[in-house]
C-alpha positions in Angstrom: -16.6 62.9 109.9 -16.8 66.2 107.9 -15.1 66.5 104.6 -12.5 68.9 105.8 -11.3 66.5 108.5 -11.1 63.7 105.9 -8.9 65.9 103.7 -6.8 67.0 106.7 -6.3 63.4 107.8 -5.1 62.5 104.3 -2.7 65.4 104.3 -1.4 64.6 107.8 -0.8 60.9 106.9 1.1 61.9 103.8 3.2 64.2 105.9 3.8 61.5 108.4 4.8 59.1 105.7 7.3 61.6 104.5 8.8 61.8 108.0 7.2 65.0 109.3 6.7 64.2 113.0 4.8 67.4 113.6 1.8 65.8 111.9 1.6 63.1 114.5 -0.5 64.8 117.2 -3.1 66.3 114.8 -3.5 62.9 113.1 -3.9 61.3 116.5 -6.5 63.8 117.5 -8.6 63.0 114.4 -8.1 59.2 114.4 -8.6 58.4 118.1 -12.3 59.3 118.5 -13.2 57.6 115.2 -11.3 54.4 116.0 -12.6 54.3 119.5 -16.2 54.7 118.3 -15.7 52.0 115.6 -14.2 49.4 118.0 -16.8 50.3 120.6 -19.5 49.1 118.3 -18.0 45.6 118.3 -16.3 45.0 121.6 -16.7 45.4 125.3 -15.4 48.7 126.6 -12.0 47.5 127.8 -11.4 45.4 124.7 -12.5 48.4 122.5 -10.0 50.7 124.2 -7.2 48.1 123.8 -8.1 47.5 120.1 -8.1 51.2 119.4 -4.8 51.7 121.0 -3.2 48.7 119.2 -4.7 50.0 115.9 -3.1 53.4 116.4 0.2 51.9 117.3 0.2 49.8 114.1 -0.9 52.7 111.9 1.8 55.0 113.2 4.4 52.3 113.2 3.6 51.5 109.5 2.9 55.0 108.3 6.0 55.0 106.1 4.3 52.3 104.0 1.1 54.5 103.6 0.1 54.8 100.0 -0.9 58.5 99.4 -3.2 57.4 96.5 -5.4 55.5 98.9 -7.8 56.7 101.6 -6.1 57.2 105.0 -9.5 56.7 106.7 -10.1 53.4 104.9 -6.6 52.2 105.8 -7.1 53.2 109.5 -10.5 51.5 109.7 -9.2 48.3 108.1 -6.4 48.2 110.7 -9.0 48.7 113.4 -11.2 46.0 111.9 -8.3 43.6 112.1 -7.8 44.4 115.8 -11.5 43.8 116.4 -11.2 40.3 114.9 -8.0 39.7 116.9 -9.7 40.7 120.1 -12.7 38.4 119.4 -10.4 35.5 118.6 -8.5 36.1 121.8 -11.7 36.1 123.8 -12.9 33.0 122.0 -9.7 31.1 122.8 -10.1 32.0 126.4 -13.7 30.9 126.2 -15.1 34.1 127.6 -18.7 35.1 127.3 -19.3 36.9 124.0 -20.2 40.6 124.0 -23.6 41.7 122.8 -23.4 41.7 119.0 -26.0 42.6 116.5 -27.5 39.6 114.8 -27.0 39.8 111.1 -27.4 37.4 108.2 -26.1 37.7 104.7 -28.1 36.2 101.9 -25.9 37.7 99.3 -22.7 35.8 100.4 -23.3 32.7 102.5 -19.5 32.2 102.8 -19.3 35.3 105.0 -19.4 34.8 108.7 -21.7 36.9 110.8 -18.7 38.7 112.2 -17.5 39.7 108.8 -21.0 40.9 107.8 -21.1 43.1 110.9 -17.6 44.5 110.4 -18.3 45.2 106.7 -21.6 46.9 107.6 -20.0 49.1 110.3 -17.0 49.9 108.1 -19.4 51.1 105.3 -21.4 53.1 107.9 -18.2 54.7 109.2 -17.0 55.5 105.7 -20.3 57.1 104.9 -20.0 59.3 108.0 -16.4 60.1 107.0 -17.4 61.1 103.5 
């Protein structure tokens, strides 16, 4: 994401937190493709769509709690990451076939699960794109 969009998203989220509803649509237009792409890297298409939508609902529902000193993009991606984990757990409980995930290993922190390693790596990649 280009720097101007990052700054614009930050401004829009601050406006939303202050109650300015006119900032909703422009914030949605910026966030939707980013969250959809992010969840699409980790989930099957239908799950990715649902996780993206749920993340947006949570972001906009909790926007009054947004801390203007923090990155709006990082906050949005962390909410989406939580939704990815939730979708995977849901699938695992139903014992569905897993989606095709990239195999990763983390020698730096053996306590991390492969899922956490992948999510962290993609979050870092998405943040690099955003910055």
